All heavy atoms as a GROMACS GRO file, in nm:
protein
  440
    1MET      N    1  -4.278  -6.482  -4.774
    1MET     CA    2  -4.258  -6.383  -4.671
    1MET      C    3  -4.114  -6.335  -4.682
    1MET      O    4  -4.022  -6.415  -4.701
    1MET     CB    5  -4.283  -6.446  -4.535
    1MET     CG    6  -4.258  -6.352  -4.422
    1MET     SD    7  -4.311  -6.414  -4.262
    1MET     CE    8  -4.178  -6.522  -4.222
    2HIS      N    9  -4.096  -6.207  -4.671
    2HIS     CA   10  -3.961  -6.149  -4.678
    2HIS      C   11  -3.922  -6.099  -4.540
    2HIS      O   12  -3.988  -6.014  -4.483
    2HIS     CB   13  -3.959  -6.034  -4.779
    2HIS     CG   14  -3.823  -5.979  -4.802
    2HIS    ND1   15  -3.723  -6.051  -4.866
    2HIS    CD2   16  -3.768  -5.861  -4.771
    2HIS    CE1   17  -3.614  -5.978  -4.873
    2HIS    NE2   18  -3.640  -5.861  -4.815
    3ASN      N   19  -3.815  -6.153  -4.486
    3ASN     CA   20  -3.768  -6.118  -4.352
    3ASN      C   21  -3.669  -6.002  -4.360
    3ASN      O   22  -3.560  -6.018  -4.413
    3ASN     CB   23  -3.704  -6.240  -4.286
    3ASN     CG   24  -3.659  -6.214  -4.145
    3ASN    OD1   25  -3.670  -6.104  -4.093
    3ASN    ND2   26  -3.608  -6.317  -4.081
    4HIS      N   27  -3.708  -5.886  -4.307
    4HIS     CA   28  -3.622  -5.768  -4.305
    4HIS      C   29  -3.535  -5.764  -4.181
    4HIS      O   30  -3.454  -5.675  -4.166
    4HIS     CB   31  -3.707  -5.640  -4.303
    4HIS     CG   32  -3.782  -5.615  -4.429
    4HIS    ND1   33  -3.738  -5.529  -4.525
    4HIS    CD2   34  -3.899  -5.666  -4.474
    4HIS    CE1   35  -3.826  -5.527  -4.625
    4HIS    NE2   36  -3.924  -5.609  -4.597
    5GLY      N   37  -3.553  -5.857  -4.090
    5GLY     CA   38  -3.474  -5.859  -3.968
    5GLY      C   39  -3.537  -5.777  -3.857
    5GLY      O   40  -3.652  -5.734  -3.868
    6PRO      N   41  -3.460  -5.754  -3.751
    6PRO     CA   42  -3.512  -5.676  -3.638
    6PRO      C   43  -3.545  -5.533  -3.680
    6PRO      O   44  -3.484  -5.478  -3.770
    6PRO     CB   45  -3.397  -5.677  -3.537
    6PRO     CG   46  -3.287  -5.753  -3.595
    6PRO     CD   47  -3.323  -5.796  -3.733
    7LEU      N   48  -3.642  -5.477  -3.613
    7LEU     CA   49  -3.688  -5.342  -3.644
    7LEU      C   50  -3.578  -5.240  -3.617
    7LEU      O   51  -3.518  -5.237  -3.511
    7LEU     CB   52  -3.811  -5.309  -3.559
    7LEU     CG   53  -3.877  -5.176  -3.586
    7LEU    CD1   54  -3.934  -5.172  -3.727
    7LEU    CD2   55  -3.987  -5.152  -3.485
    8HIS      N   56  -3.552  -5.155  -3.717
    8HIS     CA   57  -3.460  -5.041  -3.702
    8HIS      C   58  -3.550  -4.919  -3.683
    8HIS      O   59  -3.626  -4.884  -3.774
    8HIS     CB   60  -3.376  -5.022  -3.828
    8HIS     CG   61  -3.273  -5.127  -3.851
    8HIS    ND1   62  -3.144  -5.113  -3.808
    8HIS    CD2   63  -3.281  -5.247  -3.912
    8HIS    CE1   64  -3.076  -5.221  -3.842
    8HIS    NE2   65  -3.158  -5.304  -3.905
    9SER      N   66  -3.545  -4.857  -3.570
    9SER     CA   67  -3.637  -4.747  -3.540
    9SER      C   68  -3.629  -4.633  -3.641
    9SER      O   69  -3.730  -4.571  -3.673
    9SER     CB   70  -3.615  -4.694  -3.399
    9SER     OG   71  -3.482  -4.645  -3.385
   10GLY      N   72  -3.514  -4.605  -3.697
   10GLY     CA   73  -3.500  -4.496  -3.792
   10GLY      C   74  -3.562  -4.523  -3.929
   10GLY      O   75  -3.592  -4.431  -4.003
   11ILE      N   76  -3.578  -4.651  -3.963
   11ILE     CA   77  -3.632  -4.685  -4.095
   11ILE      C   78  -3.754  -4.778  -4.084
   11ILE      O   79  -3.789  -4.848  -4.178
   11ILE     CB   80  -3.525  -4.748  -4.186
   11ILE    CG1   81  -3.469  -4.878  -4.125
   11ILE    CG2   82  -3.416  -4.650  -4.220
   11ILE    CD1   83  -3.380  -4.957  -4.219
   12ALA      N   84  -3.820  -4.778  -3.969
   12ALA     CA   85  -3.932  -4.869  -3.946
   12ALA      C   86  -4.041  -4.854  -4.052
   12ALA      O   87  -4.091  -4.954  -4.104
   12ALA     CB   88  -3.991  -4.845  -3.807
   13LYS      N   89  -4.077  -4.733  -4.084
   13LYS     CA   90  -4.182  -4.710  -4.184
   13LYS      C   91  -4.139  -4.765  -4.320
   13LYS      O   92  -4.218  -4.827  -4.391
   13LYS     CB   93  -4.212  -4.560  -4.193
   13LYS     CG   94  -4.336  -4.526  -4.269
   13LYS     CD   95  -4.365  -4.377  -4.258
   13LYS     CE   96  -4.494  -4.341  -4.324
   13LYS     NZ   97  -4.522  -4.199  -4.314
   14ASP      N   98  -4.014  -4.745  -4.355
   14ASP     CA   99  -3.958  -4.796  -4.479
   14ASP      C  100  -3.960  -4.949  -4.482
   14ASP      O  101  -3.986  -5.010  -4.586
   14ASP     CB  102  -3.812  -4.749  -4.491
   14ASP     CG  103  -3.780  -4.688  -4.624
   14ASP    OD1  104  -3.872  -4.668  -4.705
   14ASP    OD2  105  -3.661  -4.660  -4.647
   15MET      N  106  -3.932  -5.011  -4.369
   15MET     CA  107  -3.930  -5.157  -4.361
   15MET      C  108  -4.068  -5.217  -4.386
   15MET      O  109  -4.079  -5.327  -4.439
   15MET     CB  110  -3.875  -5.204  -4.226
   15MET     CG  111  -3.728  -5.175  -4.208
   15MET     SD  112  -3.668  -5.216  -4.044
   15MET     CE  113  -3.645  -5.393  -4.060
   16LEU      N  114  -4.171  -5.144  -4.349
   16LEU     CA  115  -4.307  -5.193  -4.369
   16LEU      C  116  -4.360  -5.163  -4.509
   16LEU      O  117  -4.453  -5.228  -4.556
   16LEU     CB  118  -4.401  -5.130  -4.266
   16LEU     CG  119  -4.378  -5.172  -4.122
   16LEU    CD1  120  -4.462  -5.087  -4.029
   16LEU    CD2  121  -4.410  -5.320  -4.105
   17ALA      N  122  -4.302  -5.066  -4.576
   17ALA     CA  123  -4.357  -5.020  -4.703
   17ALA      C  124  -4.269  -5.051  -4.824
   17ALA      O  125  -4.305  -5.014  -4.935
   17ALA     CB  126  -4.382  -4.870  -4.696
   18SER      N  127  -4.155  -5.117  -4.805
   18SER     CA  128  -4.069  -5.147  -4.919
   18SER      C  129  -4.011  -5.287  -4.906
   18SER      O  130  -4.013  -5.348  -4.800
   18SER     CB  131  -3.956  -5.045  -4.930
   18SER     OG  132  -3.862  -5.065  -4.827
   19PHE      N  133  -3.957  -5.336  -5.015
   19PHE     CA  134  -3.899  -5.470  -5.017
   19PHE      C  135  -3.758  -5.471  -4.960
   19PHE      O  136  -3.719  -5.560  -4.888
   19PHE     CB  137  -3.897  -5.522  -5.161
   19PHE     CG  138  -3.838  -5.658  -5.175
   19PHE    CD1  139  -3.910  -5.770  -5.140
   19PHE    CD2  140  -3.708  -5.674  -5.221
   19PHE    CE1  141  -3.855  -5.897  -5.151
   19PHE    CE2  142  -3.652  -5.800  -5.232
   19PHE     CZ  143  -3.726  -5.911  -5.197
   20ARG      N  144  -3.678  -5.372  -4.993
   20ARG     CA  145  -3.536  -5.377  -4.960
   20ARG      C  146  -3.496  -5.313  -4.826
   20ARG      O  147  -3.384  -5.333  -4.781
   20ARG     CB  148  -3.453  -5.316  -5.072
   20ARG     CG  149  -3.456  -5.166  -5.075
   20ARG     CD  150  -3.328  -5.103  -5.132
   20ARG     NE  151  -3.215  -5.132  -5.050
   20ARG     CZ  152  -3.104  -5.194  -5.092
   20ARG    NH1  153  -3.090  -5.228  -5.215
   20ARG    NH2  154  -3.005  -5.219  -5.010
   21ALA      N  155  -3.580  -5.235  -4.764
   21ALA     CA  156  -3.541  -5.163  -4.642
   21ALA      C  157  -3.487  -5.257  -4.535
   21ALA      O  158  -3.547  -5.358  -4.504
   21ALA     CB  159  -3.657  -5.084  -4.587
   22GLY      N  160  -3.372  -5.221  -4.482
   22GLY     CA  161  -3.307  -5.299  -4.377
   22GLY      C  162  -3.207  -5.400  -4.430
   22GLY      O  163  -3.135  -5.462  -4.354
   23CYS      N  164  -3.202  -5.419  -4.562
   23CYS     CA  165  -3.118  -5.522  -4.624
   23CYS      C  166  -2.998  -5.460  -4.696
   23CYS      O  167  -3.013  -5.361  -4.766
   23CYS     CB  168  -3.199  -5.600  -4.728
   23CYS     SG  169  -3.357  -5.661  -4.670
   24PRO      N  170  -2.881  -5.522  -4.683
   24PRO     CA  171  -2.767  -5.476  -4.763
   24PRO      C  172  -2.780  -5.532  -4.905
   24PRO      O  173  -2.852  -5.629  -4.929
   24PRO     CB  174  -2.646  -5.534  -4.692
   24PRO     CG  175  -2.699  -5.658  -4.627
   24PRO     CD  176  -2.842  -5.628  -4.590
   25ASP      N  177  -2.710  -5.473  -4.999
   25ASP     CA  178  -2.715  -5.520  -5.138
   25ASP      C  179  -2.680  -5.668  -5.150
   25ASP      O  180  -2.738  -5.741  -5.230
   25ASP     CB  181  -2.620  -5.438  -5.226
   25ASP     CG  182  -2.668  -5.296  -5.245
   25ASP    OD1  183  -2.790  -5.271  -5.233
   25ASP    OD2  184  -2.583  -5.209  -5.271
   26GLU      N  185  -2.584  -5.715  -5.071
   26GLU     CA  186  -2.535  -5.852  -5.081
   26GLU      C  187  -2.642  -5.957  -5.049
   26GLU      O  188  -2.633  -6.071  -5.093
   26GLU     CB  189  -2.416  -5.875  -4.986
   26GLU     CG  190  -2.296  -5.788  -5.016
   26GLU     CD  191  -2.311  -5.647  -4.959
   26GLU    OE1  192  -2.372  -5.627  -4.852
   26GLU    OE2  193  -2.263  -5.554  -5.026
   27SER      N  194  -2.742  -5.921  -4.970
   27SER     CA  195  -2.843  -6.020  -4.932
   27SER      C  196  -2.963  -6.020  -5.027
   27SER      O  197  -3.055  -6.099  -5.009
   27SER     CB  198  -2.890  -5.998  -4.788
   27SER     OG  199  -2.975  -5.887  -4.778
   28LEU      N  200  -2.961  -5.934  -5.127
   28LEU     CA  201  -3.072  -5.928  -5.223
   28LEU      C  202  -3.027  -5.985  -5.356
   28LEU      O  203  -2.931  -5.939  -5.416
   28LEU     CB  204  -3.119  -5.783  -5.239
   28LEU     CG  205  -3.173  -5.720  -5.112
   28LEU    CD1  206  -3.195  -5.571  -5.133
   28LEU    CD2  207  -3.302  -5.788  -5.068
   29SER      N  208  -3.096  -6.085  -5.401
   29SER     CA  209  -3.062  -6.152  -5.526
   29SER      C  210  -3.100  -6.067  -5.646
   29SER      O  211  -3.196  -5.990  -5.643
   29SER     CB  212  -3.138  -6.284  -5.530
   29SER     OG  213  -3.126  -6.344  -5.656
   30SER      N  214  -3.027  -6.085  -5.753
   30SER     CA  215  -3.058  -6.013  -5.877
   30SER      C  216  -3.184  -6.068  -5.942
   30SER      O  217  -3.233  -6.012  -6.039
   30SER     CB  218  -2.941  -6.022  -5.974
   30SER     OG  219  -2.915  -6.158  -6.006
   31ARG      N  220  -3.239  -6.176  -5.890
   31ARG     CA  221  -3.363  -6.232  -5.948
   31ARG      C  222  -3.485  -6.146  -5.914
   31ARG      O  223  -3.589  -6.160  -5.974
   31ARG     CB  224  -3.385  -6.374  -5.900
   31ARG     CG  225  -3.417  -6.384  -5.754
   31ARG     CD  226  -3.434  -6.526  -5.708
   31ARG     NE  227  -3.443  -6.522  -5.564
   31ARG     CZ  228  -3.451  -6.628  -5.490
   31ARG    NH1  229  -3.453  -6.745  -5.544
   31ARG    NH2  230  -3.459  -6.617  -5.361
   32TYR      N  231  -3.469  -6.055  -5.816
   32TYR     CA  232  -3.579  -5.964  -5.783
   32TYR      C  233  -3.580  -5.850  -5.883
   32TYR      O  234  -3.476  -5.804  -5.928
   32TYR     CB  235  -3.563  -5.909  -5.640
   32TYR     CG  236  -3.564  -6.015  -5.535
   32TYR    CD1  237  -3.454  -6.036  -5.454
   32TYR    CD2  238  -3.675  -6.096  -5.516
   32TYR    CE1  239  -3.454  -6.134  -5.357
   32TYR    CE2  240  -3.676  -6.194  -5.419
   32TYR     CZ  241  -3.565  -6.213  -5.340
   32TYR     OH  242  -3.567  -6.311  -5.245
   33PRO      N  243  -3.698  -5.799  -5.919
   33PRO     CA  244  -3.703  -5.690  -6.016
   33PRO      C  245  -3.640  -5.561  -5.962
   33PRO      O  246  -3.639  -5.538  -5.842
   33PRO     CB  247  -3.853  -5.670  -6.040
   33PRO     CG  248  -3.922  -5.741  -5.930
   33PRO     CD  249  -3.828  -5.842  -5.872
   34GLU      N  250  -3.588  -5.483  -6.053
   34GLU     CA  251  -3.524  -5.355  -6.016
   34GLU      C  252  -3.619  -5.266  -5.937
   34GLU      O  253  -3.576  -5.192  -5.850
   34GLU     CB  254  -3.474  -5.282  -6.140
   34GLU     CG  255  -3.342  -5.334  -6.191
   34GLU     CD  256  -3.230  -5.317  -6.090
   34GLU    OE1  257  -3.218  -5.210  -6.027
   34GLU    OE2  258  -3.154  -5.413  -6.072
   35THR      N  259  -3.748  -5.270  -5.968
   35THR     CA  260  -3.843  -5.185  -5.896
   35THR      C  261  -3.848  -5.222  -5.748
   35THR      O  262  -3.867  -5.136  -5.663
   35THR     CB  263  -3.984  -5.198  -5.956
   35THR    OG1  264  -4.020  -5.336  -5.962
   35THR    CG2  265  -3.990  -5.136  -6.094
   36ALA      N  266  -3.828  -5.349  -5.714
   36ALA     CA  267  -3.827  -5.392  -5.574
   36ALA      C  268  -3.699  -5.349  -5.505
   36ALA      O  269  -3.699  -5.318  -5.386
   36ALA     CB  270  -3.842  -5.543  -5.565
   37LEU      N  271  -3.590  -5.346  -5.578
   37LEU     CA  272  -3.460  -5.313  -5.518
   37LEU      C  273  -3.432  -5.163  -5.513
   37LEU      O  274  -3.342  -5.119  -5.443
   37LEU     CB  275  -3.349  -5.382  -5.598
   37LEU     CG  276  -3.361  -5.534  -5.609
   37LEU    CD1  277  -3.250  -5.588  -5.698
   37LEU    CD2  278  -3.359  -5.599  -5.473
   38ALA      N  279  -3.511  -5.085  -5.584
   38ALA     CA  280  -3.482  -4.942  -5.597
   38ALA      C  281  -3.528  -4.859  -5.477
   38ALA      O  282  -3.478  -4.749  -5.457
   38ALA     CB  283  -3.548  -4.888  -5.723
   39HIS      N  284  -3.619  -4.908  -5.396
   39HIS     CA  285  -3.676  -4.828  -5.288
   39HIS      C  286  -3.650  -4.892  -5.152
   39HIS      O  287  -3.660  -5.012  -5.138
   39HIS     CB  288  -3.827  -4.810  -5.308
   39HIS     CG  289  -3.860  -4.748  -5.439
   39HIS    ND1  290  -3.840  -4.615  -5.466
   39HIS    CD2  291  -3.911  -4.802  -5.551
   39HIS    CE1  292  -3.876  -4.590  -5.590
   39HIS    NE2  293  -3.920  -4.701  -5.643
   40GLY      N  294  -3.619  -4.810  -5.056
   40GLY     CA  295  -3.598  -4.857  -4.919
   40GLY      C  296  -3.456  -4.832  -4.873
   40GLY      O  297  -3.361  -4.846  -4.950
   41ALA      N  298  -3.441  -4.793  -4.748
   41ALA     CA  299  -3.310  -4.764  -4.691
   41ALA      C  300  -3.231  -4.892  -4.667
   41ALA      O  301  -3.285  -4.991  -4.621
   41ALA     CB  302  -3.328  -4.690  -4.559
   42LYS      N  303  -3.104  -4.888  -4.702
   42LYS     CA  304  -3.017  -5.004  -4.681
   42LYS      C  305  -3.000  -5.026  -4.531
   42LYS      O  306  -3.008  -4.935  -4.452
   42LYS     CB  307  -2.881  -4.983  -4.745
   42LYS     CG  308  -2.885  -4.983  -4.894
   42LYS     CD  309  -2.746  -4.966  -4.949
   42LYS     CE  310  -2.750  -4.953  -5.100
   42LYS     NZ  311  -2.617  -4.936  -5.157
   43GLY      N  312  -2.975  -5.152  -4.496
   43GLY     CA  313  -2.948  -5.187  -4.358
   43GLY      C  314  -2.838  -5.291  -4.352
   43GLY      O  315  -2.766  -5.311  -4.449
   44ASP      N  316  -2.827  -5.360  -4.238
   44ASP     CA  317  -2.718  -5.457  -4.222
   44ASP      C  318  -2.766  -5.598  -4.188
   44ASP      O  319  -2.686  -5.684  -4.153
   44ASP     CB  320  -2.622  -5.407  -4.115
   44ASP     CG  321  -2.692  -5.380  -3.983
   44ASP    OD1  322  -2.812  -5.409  -3.970
   44ASP    OD2  323  -2.624  -5.328  -3.892
   45PHE      N  324  -2.895  -5.624  -4.201
   45PHE     CA  325  -2.948  -5.757  -4.172
   45PHE      C  326  -2.944  -5.842  -4.298
   45PHE      O  327  -2.976  -5.795  -4.407
   45PHE     CB  328  -3.093  -5.747  -4.121
   45PHE     CG  329  -3.151  -5.879  -4.082
   45PHE    CD1  330  -3.115  -5.940  -3.963
   45PHE    CD2  331  -3.240  -5.945  -4.164
   45PHE    CE1  332  -3.167  -6.062  -3.926
   45PHE    CE2  333  -3.294  -6.067  -4.128
   45PHE     CZ  334  -3.256  -6.126  -4.009
   46ASP      N  335  -2.902  -5.967  -4.285
   46ASP     CA  336  -2.896  -6.059  -4.399
   46ASP      C  337  -3.039  -6.104  -4.432
   46ASP      O  338  -3.085  -6.206  -4.383
   46ASP     CB  339  -2.806  -6.178  -4.366
   46ASP     CG  340  -2.785  -6.270  -4.485
   46ASP    OD1  341  -2.798  -6.224  -4.600
   46ASP    OD2  342  -2.756  -6.388  -4.463
   47CYS      N  343  -3.110  -6.025  -4.510
   47CYS     CA  344  -3.252  -6.051  -4.539
   47CYS      C  345  -3.270  -6.179  -4.619
   47CYS      O  346  -3.186  -6.216  -4.699
   47CYS     CB  347  -3.309  -5.934  -4.618
   47CYS     SG  348  -3.305  -5.780  -4.526
   48LYS      N  349  -3.382  -6.243  -4.594
   48LYS     CA  350  -3.413  -6.369  -4.662
   48LYS      C  351  -3.560  -6.370  -4.702
   48LYS      O  352  -3.645  -6.319  -4.632
   48LYS     CB  353  -3.387  -6.486  -4.570
   48LYS     CG  354  -3.244  -6.493  -4.520
   48LYS     CD  355  -3.205  -6.634  -4.491
   48LYS     CE  356  -3.064  -6.648  -4.440
   48LYS     NZ  357  -2.961  -6.574  -4.497
   49THR      N  358  -3.587  -6.432  -4.815
   49THR     CA  359  -3.724  -6.458  -4.857
   49THR      C  360  -3.754  -6.603  -4.825
   49THR      O  361  -3.681  -6.693  -4.867
   49THR     CB  362  -3.743  -6.430  -5.007
   49THR    OG1  363  -3.710  -6.293  -5.032
   49THR    CG2  364  -3.885  -6.456  -5.051
   50ILE      N  365  -3.859  -6.624  -4.746
   50ILE     CA  366  -3.893  -6.758  -4.698
   50ILE      C  367  -4.022  -6.802  -4.766
   50ILE      O  368  -4.120  -6.728  -4.767
   50ILE     CB  369  -3.911  -6.756  -4.546
   50ILE    CG1  370  -3.784  -6.702  -4.480
   50ILE    CG2  371  -3.948  -6.893  -4.493
   50ILE    CD1  372  -3.804  -6.654  -4.339
   51GLN      N  373  -4.020  -6.921  -4.821
   51GLN     CA  374  -4.140  -6.975  -4.884
   51GLN      C  375  -4.169  -7.111  -4.823
   51GLN      O  376  -4.078  -7.187  -4.792
   51GLN     CB  377  -4.121  -6.989  -5.034
   51GLN     CG  378  -4.102  -6.857  -5.103
   51GLN     CD  379  -4.078  -6.874  -5.252
   51GLN    OE1  380  -4.024  -6.972  -5.296
   51GLN    NE2  381  -4.119  -6.774  -5.328
   52ALA      N  382  -4.296  -7.142  -4.810
   52ALA     CA  383  -4.338  -7.272  -4.757
   52ALA      C  384  -4.470  -7.311  -4.822
   52ALA      O  385  -4.550  -7.224  -4.857
   52ALA     CB  386  -4.354  -7.266  -4.606
   53ALA      N  387  -4.490  -7.439  -4.837
   53ALA     CA  388  -4.615  -7.490  -4.894
   53ALA      C  389  -4.658  -7.612  -4.812
   53ALA      O  390  -4.602  -7.719  -4.828
   53ALA     CB  391  -4.596  -7.528  -5.039
   54PRO      N  392  -4.755  -7.594  -4.723
   54PRO     CA  393  -4.799  -7.708  -4.642
   54PRO      C  394  -4.891  -7.799  -4.724
   54PRO      O  395  -4.973  -7.752  -4.802
   54PRO     CB  396  -4.875  -7.643  -4.527
   54PRO     CG  397  -4.923  -7.513  -4.583
   54PRO     CD  398  -4.819  -7.470  -4.684
   55PHE      N  399  -4.872  -7.927  -4.708
   55PHE     CA  400  -4.957  -8.026  -4.774
   55PHE      C  401  -5.019  -8.115  -4.668
   55PHE      O  402  -4.949  -8.159  -4.575
   55PHE     CB  403  -4.875  -8.111  -4.872
   55PHE     CG  404  -4.820  -8.033  -4.987
   55PHE    CD1  405  -4.692  -7.982  -4.984
   55PHE    CD2  406  -4.896  -8.009  -5.099
   55PHE    CE1  407  -4.640  -7.909  -5.089
   55PHE    CE2  408  -4.847  -7.937  -5.206
   55PHE     CZ  409  -4.718  -7.887  -5.202
   56PRO      N  410  -5.148  -8.146  -4.681
   56PRO     CA  411  -5.210  -8.234  -4.583
   56PRO      C  412  -5.153  -8.377  -4.599
   56PRO      O  413  -5.112  -8.415  -4.709
   56PRO     CB  414  -5.359  -8.230  -4.619
   56PRO     CG  415  -5.363  -8.186  -4.760
   56PRO     CD  416  -5.241  -8.102  -4.784
   57PRO      N  417  -5.149  -8.452  -4.491
   57PRO     CA  418  -5.097  -8.589  -4.502
   57PRO      C  419  -5.188  -8.676  -4.589
   57PRO      O  420  -5.310  -8.654  -4.593
   57PRO     CB  421  -5.094  -8.638  -4.358
   57PRO     CG  422  -5.189  -8.549  -4.285
   57PRO     CD  423  -5.190  -8.418  -4.359
   58ASN      N  424  -5.130  -8.771  -4.656
   58ASN     CA  425  -5.209  -8.866  -4.735
   58ASN      C  426  -5.281  -8.959  -4.640
   58ASN      O  427  -5.221  -9.012  -4.547
   58ASN     CB  428  -5.122  -8.947  -4.828
   58ASN     CG  429  -5.064  -8.862  -4.940
   58ASN    OD1  430  -5.123  -8.762  -4.977
   58ASN    ND2  431  -4.951  -8.902  -4.992
   59GLU      N  432  -5.407  -8.978  -4.664
   59GLU     CA  433  -5.484  -9.068  -4.576
   59GLU      C  434  -5.534  -9.186  -4.653
   59GLU      O  435  -5.557  -9.189  -4.765
   59GLU     CB  436  -5.599  -8.993  -4.512
   59GLU     CG  437  -5.547  -8.886  -4.417
   59GLU     CD  438  -5.661  -8.812  -4.349
   59GLU    OE1  439  -5.775  -8.858  -4.346
   59GLU    OE2  440  -5.632  -8.703  -4.298
   0.00000   0.00000   0.00000
Protein backbone atom coordinates (compact mmCIF):
# COMPACT_ATOMS: atom_id res chain seq x y z
CA MET A 1 0.00 0.00 0.00
CA HIS A 2 1.34 3.43 -0.88
CA ASN A 3 0.39 6.23 1.51
CA HIS A 4 -0.01 9.57 -0.29
CA GLY A 5 -0.95 11.36 2.93
CA PRO A 6 -3.96 13.56 3.59
CA LEU A 7 -6.16 14.43 0.65
CA HIS A 8 -5.17 17.59 -1.23
CA SER A 9 -8.36 18.88 -2.83
CA GLY A 10 -6.54 20.35 -5.85
CA ILE A 11 -4.84 17.07 -6.78
CA ALA A 12 -7.30 14.50 -5.37
CA LYS A 13 -7.92 12.85 -8.74
CA ASP A 14 -4.17 12.64 -9.34
CA MET A 15 -3.64 11.07 -5.92
CA LEU A 16 -6.05 8.27 -6.79
CA ALA A 17 -4.71 7.67 -10.29
CA SER A 18 -0.93 7.95 -9.92
CA PHE A 19 1.89 6.70 -7.73
CA ARG A 20 3.69 9.96 -7.00
CA ALA A 21 0.89 12.52 -6.54
CA GLY A 22 1.16 14.32 -3.21
CA CYS A 23 4.77 13.22 -2.64
CA PRO A 24 7.94 15.31 -2.84
CA ASP A 25 10.91 13.88 -4.75
CA GLU A 26 12.80 13.27 -1.48
CA SER A 27 10.24 10.74 -0.22
CA LEU A 28 10.31 8.61 -3.38
CA SER A 29 13.08 6.07 -3.65
CA SER A 30 15.01 5.55 -6.86
CA ARG A 31 14.08 1.85 -6.60
CA TYR A 32 10.68 2.72 -8.11
CA PRO A 33 10.52 2.65 -11.91
CA GLU A 34 10.71 5.94 -13.81
CA THR A 35 7.20 5.32 -15.18
CA ALA A 36 5.82 5.44 -11.62
CA LEU A 37 7.71 8.62 -10.78
CA ALA A 38 6.92 10.46 -14.00
CA HIS A 39 3.20 11.11 -13.43
CA GLY A 40 1.38 12.93 -10.66
CA ALA A 41 1.54 16.36 -9.06
CA LYS A 42 4.22 16.88 -6.43
CA GLY A 43 3.12 17.51 -2.87
CA ASP A 44 4.63 17.93 0.58
CA PHE A 45 3.66 14.72 2.40
CA ASP A 46 6.47 12.28 3.29
CA CYS A 47 4.95 9.38 1.32
CA LYS A 48 5.65 5.82 2.37
CA THR A 49 5.10 2.39 0.89
CA ILE A 50 3.83 0.03 3.57
CA GLN A 51 4.06 -3.73 3.25
CA ALA A 52 2.80 -6.39 5.62
CA ALA A 53 2.50 -10.17 5.53
CA PRO A 54 0.25 -11.75 8.16
CA PHE A 55 1.04 -15.32 9.17
CA PRO A 56 -1.30 -17.55 11.15
CA PRO A 57 0.04 -18.66 14.54
CA ASN A 58 1.68 -22.08 14.74
CA GLU A 59 -0.61 -24.54 16.42
